[in-house]
C-alpha positions as CSV (number, residue, x, y, z in Angstrom):
1,M,1.2,25.2,1.4
2,V,2.0,22.9,-1.4
3,R,2.5,19.9,0.6
4,I,-0.8,20.5,2.6
5,F,-2.2,20.6,-1.0
6,L,-0.7,17.4,-1.8
7,C,-1.0,15.6,1.4
8,I,-5.0,16.5,1.5
9,L,-5.8,16.1,-2.3
10,L,-4.2,12.8,-2.8
11,F,-4.9,10.9,0.0
12,S,-8.7,11.8,0.0
13,L,-8.9,11.0,-3.8
14,F,-7.2,7.9,-2.9
15,L,-9.9,6.9,-0.2
16,S,-13.0,7.9,-2.6
17,S,-11.5,6.1,-5.7
18,C,-9.5,3.0,-4.1
19,T,-12.4,0.9,-1.5
20,R,-15.9,0.3,-2.7
21,D,-15.8,1.4,-6.2
22,I,-15.6,-1.9,-7.6
23,V,-18.9,-3.7,-7.5
24,P,-17.9,-7.2,-8.4
25,S,-19.8,-8.9,-11.4
26,F,-20.2,-12.3,-10.3
27,I,-23.1,-12.9,-12.3
28,S,-24.0,-10.7,-15.9
29,G,-39.5,-9.5,14.8
30,S,-37.8,-8.9,18.2
31,G,-38.8,-10.9,21.2
32,S,-41.7,-10.2,23.8
33,T,-39.0,-9.1,26.2
34,K,-39.1,-5.1,27.2
35,V,-36.1,-3.5,26.0
36,I,-35.1,0.2,26.9
37,Q,-35.1,2.8,24.3
38,Y,-32.3,4.6,23.0
39,A,-33.4,8.5,22.9
40,T,-34.8,9.4,19.5
41,G,-34.0,13.5,19.7
42,L,-33.0,16.3,21.3
43,T,-35.2,19.6,22.5
44,D,-34.7,22.9,21.1
45,D,-33.1,23.7,24.3
46,E,-30.6,21.2,24.3
47,K,-29.2,21.7,21.1
48,V,-28.9,25.3,22.0
49,D,-27.1,24.3,25.2
50,L,-24.9,21.7,23.4
51,A,-24.1,24.5,20.6
52,M,-22.8,27.4,23.0
53,K,-20.4,24.7,24.6
54,R,-19.1,23.4,21.5
55,K,-18.2,27.1,20.5
56,K,-15.4,26.9,22.8
57,E,-14.1,24.2,21.1
58,L,-14.8,25.4,17.5
59,R,-11.4,26.1,16.5
60,T,-9.6,23.2,18.0
61,I,-12.3,20.8,16.2
62,R,-12.0,22.5,12.7
63,K,-8.3,21.4,13.2
64,W,-9.2,18.0,13.7
65,D,-12.0,17.7,11.1
66,Y,-8.8,19.0,8.6
67,M,-6.7,15.7,10.2
68,T,-9.6,13.5,8.8
69,L,-9.8,14.8,5.0
70,K,-5.8,14.5,5.0
71,N,-6.8,10.6,5.6
72,N,-5.3,10.7,9.0
73,P,-8.2,9.2,10.9
74,E,-5.8,7.9,13.8
75,Q,-4.8,11.3,14.5
76,A,-8.1,12.5,14.3
77,L,-9.5,10.0,16.5
78,L,-7.1,11.1,19.2
79,Y,-7.9,15.2,19.1
80,Y,-11.8,14.1,19.0
81,K,-11.3,12.1,22.2
82,N,-10.1,14.8,24.1
83,V,-12.2,17.3,23.1
84,L,-15.1,14.6,24.6
85,E,-13.4,14.9,27.7
86,E,-14.1,18.4,27.7
87,L,-17.4,18.2,26.2
88,P,-18.8,14.4,27.0
89,D,-22.2,14.9,25.9
90,D,-21.8,16.9,22.8
91,I,-23.2,14.6,19.9
92,V,-21.8,16.5,17.0
93,I,-18.2,15.0,18.5
94,R,-19.5,12.1,19.4
95,R,-20.7,11.4,15.5
96,K,-17.5,12.4,14.0
97,I,-15.5,10.2,16.7
98,A,-18.3,7.2,15.6
99,H,-17.7,8.1,11.5
100,V,-13.9,7.6,12.1
101,Y,-14.2,4.3,13.5
102,Y,-16.4,3.2,11.0
103,L,-14.0,4.2,8.2
104,L,-11.2,2.4,10.2
105,R,-13.6,-0.6,10.0
106,D,-13.6,-0.7,14.0
107,W,-17.1,-1.6,14.0
108,K,-17.8,-2.3,17.6
109,N,-16.4,1.3,18.3
110,A,-18.2,2.6,15.7
111,Y,-21.4,1.4,17.2
112,E,-20.7,2.1,20.8
113,N,-20.5,5.8,19.7
114,Y,-23.2,6.1,17.5
115,H,-25.9,4.7,19.6
116,Q,-25.2,7.3,22.1
117,V,-26.3,10.1,19.8
118,P,-30.2,10.3,19.6
119,I,-31.3,8.4,16.2
120,N,-32.7,11.5,14.6
121,E,-30.0,13.5,15.1
122,L,-28.1,11.6,12.6
123,K,-28.1,12.0,9.2
124,E,-29.0,9.3,6.9
125,D,-25.7,7.9,5.7
126,E,-24.5,8.1,9.5
127,Q,-28.3,6.2,10.5
128,K,-26.7,3.6,7.6
129,E,-23.4,3.6,9.5
130,L,-24.6,2.9,12.7
131,L,-26.9,0.0,11.8
132,Q,-24.0,-1.6,9.4
133,S,-21.7,-1.4,12.2
134,L,-24.2,-3.1,14.8
135,F,-24.4,-6.1,12.3
136,L,-20.6,-5.9,10.9
137,D,-19.6,-6.5,14.4
138,D,-18.3,-10.4,14.3
139,L,-18.7,-10.5,18.1
140,R,-22.0,-9.0,18.7
141,L,-24.6,-11.1,19.8
142,D,-27.1,-9.0,20.8
143,R,-28.1,-7.5,17.7
144,L,-32.1,-7.8,17.6
145,T,-31.9,-6.7,21.3
146,E,-30.2,-3.3,20.4
147,L,-32.3,-3.2,17.3
148,A,-35.7,-2.9,19.2
149,R,-33.8,-0.2,20.9
150,F,-34.0,2.6,18.3
151,D,-37.4,4.0,16.7
152,L,-36.9,2.9,13.1
153,T,-38.9,2.7,10.3
154,L,-40.6,-0.9,9.7
155,T,-38.6,-1.5,6.7
156,D,-35.3,-0.9,8.3
157,R,-36.5,-3.0,11.2
158,D,-37.5,-5.8,8.6
159,Y,-34.9,-5.8,6.7
160,Y,-32.2,-6.4,9.6
161,Q,-34.5,-9.0,11.3
162,T,-34.3,-10.9,8.3
163,L,-30.8,-9.9,7.7
164,D,-30.2,-11.6,11.3
165,T,-31.6,-15.1,10.3
166,C,-28.7,-15.0,7.7
167,Y,-26.0,-15.1,10.1
168,S,-27.3,-18.7,11.3
169,G,-27.1,-20.1,7.9
170,I,-28.2,-20.5,4.2
171,H,-31.2,-22.6,4.7
172,N,-32.6,-19.9,7.5
173,C,-31.5,-17.5,5.1
174,I,-33.6,-18.2,2.3
175,V,-36.9,-20.0,4.4
176,N,-37.3,-16.3,5.9
177,I,-36.4,-14.5,2.8
178,E,-39.2,-16.6,0.9
179,A,-41.6,-16.0,3.9
180,Y,-41.6,-12.0,4.1
181,T,-44.8,-10.7,2.5
182,W,-44.4,-6.5,3.4
183,K,-42.6,-4.3,1.2
184,T,-39.2,-3.6,1.9
185,T,-37.3,-3.2,-1.3
186,R,-34.0,-4.9,-0.3
187,I,-35.9,-8.2,0.9
188,L,-38.0,-7.9,-2.0
189,T,-35.1,-8.1,-4.2
190,L,-33.5,-11.1,-2.7
191,Q,-36.7,-12.6,-3.2
192,R,-36.7,-11.9,-6.7
193,T,-33.2,-13.1,-7.2
194,I,-34.3,-16.8,-5.6
195,K,-37.0,-16.8,-8.6
196,K,-34.2,-15.9,-11.1
197,S,-31.8,-18.7,-9.5
198,V,-34.7,-21.5,-10.2
199,Q,-35.2,-20.3,-13.7
200,I,-31.8,-20.7,-14.7
201,S,-30.7,-23.7,-12.8
202,P,-31.9,-26.3,-10.1
203,D,-28.8,-26.2,-8.1
204,Y,-29.4,-24.8,-4.8
205,Q,-25.9,-23.8,-4.6
206,Y,-26.1,-21.4,-7.7
207,R,-29.2,-19.9,-5.9
208,N,-27.1,-19.5,-2.8
209,F,-24.3,-17.8,-4.3
210,L,-27.1,-15.1,-6.3
211,V,-28.5,-14.3,-2.8
212,A,-24.7,-14.0,-1.5
213,A,-23.9,-12.0,-4.2
214,E,-27.2,-9.8,-3.7
215,L,-26.3,-9.4,-0.1
216,Y,-22.8,-8.1,-1.1
217,K,-24.2,-5.2,-3.0
218,Q,-26.1,-4.2,-0.1
219,W,-23.2,-3.9,1.7
220,A,-24.4,-6.7,4.1
221,F,-20.7,-8.1,3.9
222,R,-20.7,-10.0,7.4
223,A,-24.1,-12.0,5.8
224,T,-21.9,-12.7,2.3
225,D,-19.1,-13.9,4.3
226,I,-21.1,-16.5,6.3
227,L,-22.7,-17.9,3.1
228,T,-20.2,-18.1,1.2
229,K,-18.0,-19.8,3.8
230,E,-20.8,-22.5,4.2
231,I,-21.2,-22.9,0.2
232,L,-17.1,-23.1,-0.2
233,S,-17.8,-26.0,2.8
234,K,-20.2,-28.1,0.4
235,R,-18.5,-27.3,-2.7
236,P,-14.7,-26.4,-2.6
237,N,-14.7,-26.3,-6.2
238,Y,-16.9,-23.5,-6.7
239,T,-14.6,-20.8,-8.0
240,E,-16.7,-18.0,-8.2
241,I,-17.6,-18.0,-4.7
242,R,-13.8,-17.3,-3.9
243,K,-14.0,-14.3,-5.9
244,L,-17.2,-13.3,-3.8
245,R,-15.5,-14.2,-0.6
246,G,-12.2,-12.4,-1.1
247,F,-14.2,-9.1,-1.8
248,S,-16.4,-9.1,1.0
249,L,-13.4,-10.1,3.5
250,F,-11.7,-7.0,1.9
251,E,-15.1,-4.8,2.9
252,L,-15.0,-6.4,6.2
253,G,-11.1,-5.6,7.0
254,R,-9.9,-8.8,6.9
255,Y,-7.0,-7.9,4.3
256,T,-4.7,-11.2,4.7
257,E,-7.5,-13.8,4.2
258,A,-8.8,-11.5,1.6
259,R,-5.2,-11.8,-0.4
260,D,-4.9,-15.3,0.3
261,I,-8.4,-16.2,-1.2
262,I,-7.9,-13.9,-4.1
263,L,-4.7,-15.4,-4.8
264,V,-6.3,-18.6,-5.2
265,Y,-9.0,-17.6,-7.2
266,L,-6.8,-16.0,-9.7
267,E,-4.9,-19.0,-10.3
268,S,-8.0,-20.6,-12.3
269,H,-8.9,-17.0,-13.7
270,P,-5.4,-15.1,-14.3
271,D,-7.5,-12.6,-16.3
272,D,-9.9,-11.3,-14.1
273,I,-9.2,-7.6,-13.7
274,E,-11.5,-7.0,-11.0
275,S,-10.0,-9.3,-9.0
276,I,-6.3,-8.0,-9.9
277,I,-7.5,-4.5,-9.1
278,R,-8.4,-5.4,-5.6
279,L,-5.8,-7.2,-5.2
280,G,-4.0,-4.3,-5.5
281,D,-6.0,-2.4,-3.0
282,I,-5.5,-5.3,-0.5
283,Y,-1.7,-5.0,-1.3
284,A,-1.9,-1.4,-0.6
285,A,-4.0,-1.7,2.8
286,L,-1.3,-4.2,3.8
287,G,1.1,-1.9,3.1
288,D,3.1,-3.6,0.4
289,F,3.1,-0.5,-1.9
290,T,5.4,-2.4,-4.2
291,S,3.1,-5.3,-5.2
292,S,0.3,-3.4,-5.5
293,S,1.7,-1.5,-8.0
294,L,3.1,-4.4,-9.9
295,Y,-0.5,-5.8,-10.1
296,L,-2.1,-2.3,-11.0
297,N,0.7,-2.0,-13.4
298,N,-0.5,-5.3,-15.4
299,V,-4.1,-3.9,-15.2
300,I,-2.9,-1.0,-17.5
301,A,-0.5,-3.2,-19.7
302,A,-4.0,-5.9,-20.3
303,G,-5.8,-2.3,-21.9
304,Y,-8.0,-2.0,-19.1
305,K,-10.3,0.9,-20.5
306,N,-11.1,2.7,-17.0
307,K,-6.9,4.0,-16.6
308,A,-7.6,7.0,-14.6
309,E,-9.1,4.8,-12.0
310,I,-6.0,2.7,-12.1
311,E,-3.5,5.8,-12.2
312,R,-5.1,7.3,-8.9
313,R,-3.8,4.4,-7.1
314,L,-0.8,4.4,-8.6
315,A,0.1,8.0,-7.4
316,Y,-0.8,7.1,-4.2
317,N,1.3,4.2,-4.1
318,Y,4.3,5.8,-5.6
319,A,3.6,8.8,-2.9
320,A,3.7,6.0,0.0
321,L,7.1,4.7,-1.7
322,G,8.6,8.3,-2.0
323,D,9.0,8.0,-5.5
324,Q,8.4,11.3,-6.4
325,V,9.6,10.7,-10.1
326,W,7.5,8.0,-11.0
327,M,4.2,9.6,-9.3
328,L,4.6,12.6,-11.3
329,K,5.1,10.2,-14.6
330,V,1.6,8.5,-13.6
331,L,-0.1,11.8,-12.4
332,S,1.2,13.5,-16.2
333,Y,-0.6,10.5,-17.4
334,L,-3.9,11.3,-15.2
335,I,-4.6,14.5,-16.0
336,Q,-4.4,13.9,-19.8
337,E,-7.7,11.5,-19.4
338,S,-11.2,12.6,-20.3
339,D,-12.3,11.8,-17.2
340,V,-9.7,14.0,-15.5
341,T,-11.1,15.6,-11.9
342,E,-10.5,19.1,-9.7
343,D,-8.8,16.7,-7.4
344,D,-6.2,14.6,-10.4
345,Y,-5.0,18.1,-11.7
346,A,-4.6,19.8,-8.2
347,V,-2.5,16.6,-6.9
348,A,-0.4,16.7,-10.0
349,I,0.2,20.7,-9.6
350,S,1.0,20.1,-6.2
351,L,3.3,17.6,-7.2
352,A,5.4,19.7,-9.7
353,L,5.5,22.9,-7.8
354,R,7.0,20.4,-4.7
355,E,9.9,19.0,-7.4
356,W,10.4,22.9,-8.6
357,E,8.8,22.0,-11.8
358,N,7.3,25.6,-12.0
359,I,6.9,25.6,-15.6
360,R,4.9,22.3,-15.8
361,A,3.4,23.5,-13.0
362,Y,1.9,26.6,-14.9
363,A,1.5,25.1,-17.9
364,W,-0.9,21.9,-15.8
365,S,-3.0,24.7,-13.7
366,Y,-3.8,27.2,-16.4
367,A,-5.4,23.9,-18.2
368,S,-7.2,23.6,-15.1
369,I,-8.9,26.4,-15.0
370,E,-9.8,26.1,-18.2
371,K,-11.5,22.9,-17.9
372,F,-12.6,23.7,-14.2
373,K,-13.5,27.5,-14.2
374,N,-13.8,29.0,-10.7
375,S,-12.4,26.3,-8.7
376,P,-11.6,26.9,-5.3
377,I,-9.1,24.4,-5.2
378,L,-7.3,25.1,-8.5
379,I,-7.5,28.7,-8.1
380,P,-5.0,29.4,-5.8
381,L,-2.5,26.6,-7.3
382,Y,-2.7,28.7,-10.4
383,L,-1.8,31.7,-8.2
384,S,1.2,29.7,-6.8
385,A,2.2,28.7,-10.2
386,L,2.4,32.3,-11.5
387,R,4.3,33.8,-8.7
388,L,6.7,31.0,-9.0
389,N,7.2,31.8,-12.7
390,D,7.8,35.1,-11.7
391,K,4.4,36.4,-12.9
392,S,3.4,37.9,-9.7
393,A,2.3,41.1,-11.4
394,E,-0.4,39.1,-13.0
395,I,-1.8,38.2,-9.6
396,A,-3.8,40.9,-8.5
397,V,-5.6,41.5,-11.8
398,F,-6.3,38.0,-12.3
399,V,-8.0,38.0,-8.3
400,S,-9.9,41.2,-9.4
401,T,-11.6,39.4,-12.1
402,L,-12.8,36.4,-9.5
403,P,-16.4,35.9,-8.1
404,E,-16.5,38.3,-4.9
405,E,-17.0,34.9,-2.9
406,L,-13.8,33.3,-4.7
407,Q,-11.8,36.3,-3.7
408,K,-12.3,36.4,-0.2
409,N,-11.3,32.7,0.0
410,P,-8.5,32.3,2.4
411,L,-6.0,30.7,0.1
412,V,-6.5,33.1,-2.9
413,Q,-5.9,36.0,-0.5
414,L,-2.7,34.0,0.8
415,E,-1.5,34.1,-2.5
416,H,-2.5,37.9,-3.3
417,A,-0.6,39.0,-0.4
418,I,2.4,36.7,-0.6
419,S,2.4,38.4,-4.2
420,L,2.2,41.6,-3.3
421,Y,4.8,41.1,-0.2
422,E,7.5,39.6,-3.0
423,I,7.2,42.7,-5.4
424,G,7.9,45.1,-2.4
425,N,4.2,46.3,-1.6
426,I,4.5,45.4,2.0
427,D,2.1,47.9,3.2
428,Q,-1.0,46.5,0.9
429,A,-0.1,42.7,1.9
430,L,0.1,43.4,5.6
431,P,-3.5,43.8,6.1
432,I,-4.7,40.7,3.9
433,F,-1.7,38.6,6.2
434,T,-3.5,40.2,9.1
435,A,-7.4,39.4,8.3
436,I,-6.4,35.8,7.2
437,Q,-4.6,35.0,10.7
438,E,-7.2,36.6,12.5
439,L,-9.9,33.7,10.9
440,D,-8.6,31.3,12.6
441,S,-4.9,31.0,13.9
442,T,-4.8,27.3,14.4
443,V,-4.7,26.4,10.6
444,D,-1.7,25.9,8.8
445,W,-2.3,28.6,6.2
446,A,-3.0,31.0,8.8
447,I,0.1,30.3,10.5
448,E,1.6,30.7,7.2
449,A,0.4,34.3,6.7
450,W,1.7,34.8,10.4
451,E,5.3,34.3,9.6
452,Y,4.9,36.9,6.7
453,I,3.0,39.4,9.1
454,R,6.6,38.5,11.8
455,A,8.9,39.1,8.6
456,I,7.3,42.8,7.7
457,E,7.2,43.8,11.2
458,T,11.0,42.8,11.7
459,Y,11.9,44.5,8.6
460,K,10.1,47.8,9.5
461,S,11.5,47.6,13.0
462,Q,15.1,47.4,11.5
463,S,14.4,50.2,8.9
464,G,13.0,52.5,11.8
465,S,16.3,51.8,13.6
466,I,18.4,52.3,10.9
467,Q,16.3,55.6,10.0
468,Q,16.8,56.8,13.7
């Protein structure tokens, strides 16, 4: 169980903190051809039918959702595809597959799967991923034809039609933004950006730079890539453009190009912390965790204020390198930061338990539940620490003080049952293990419960034989 917590929490916190958390401070209609529309939604009967079919696969689907949380999207993708063969019309599975492809920055396959789901069946974030995938795919040439197939709001349609003009170069991009006369907020923001640039400088390339930076903030990374490339072709010594271009290439998943251009940028701006952090992320994405750690340690040495952000990245790197000693040191610093999170504590405690530093794990887990009371993540770890510090007798009393919902948490129940087993109360432990295993026999905590059930059954069988 400790290993499970470590994998889930460490990798999920890295994902959430190491990709798009830095917004670089670069500066303090369709044609008349009839197209076939994609489906807008499902009828109630269709939804019920799909739900009934999906119920047969629910345990398997849960297991594969768990794989995605472990930051193993490639494995989850294989599992989801297997389910899709059994349920080819299931929109829930199709959405999951599309989202995993989006996480992998495989824009083509993300879009191909998303567009097979009626758009009203997609959540707001999923609709954004659908449209972004369509417009982030370098090889997609029929963007506007595809856009016309969806039942979109007028503001979304206006925005993406305007964005499409930016793919043909700076001139068309600026002209179309300036000519816009309706109410789409993102386009109006771009118009204000153009007006602001004129007030500051008459330099057209400065204007183009500000527009490209605003497009980056709107997650239009491909448009930023195209505009910055054109600006550099006309003004190769415009160093700020290199930073912007490097960041956009990173977001597009073009890590080698991003690394090379940011390295050039840092030659003239060696103290740019944002770029050093991003270079650390790039090296990690390329699998060079040693180089990544060197850059990130330099950030801390330079006095970067948000140390927790960097320590999380370093913890991931040392885990990937198998350097548990340094990972433990970094996490010990991390949990002392004022902005420490539940996940930070969970990773640190899990590692301490894994390394058999039980006293440290107990101290950290006690501090964690003082800060994050009734945390469903931290309470089971605290119970583990109690048990491994020979305090199993305290567990039943502590569990009885928890809210009812938390008492029913399978991991809390598992720790409670193990503690009963270890102090010899196997008749009390057995029904708890059995209930856990019956919840869902495929998940790891249920498998662990099953191992204890087998041990109890073996013990009782042997005891019966001896008595006979």
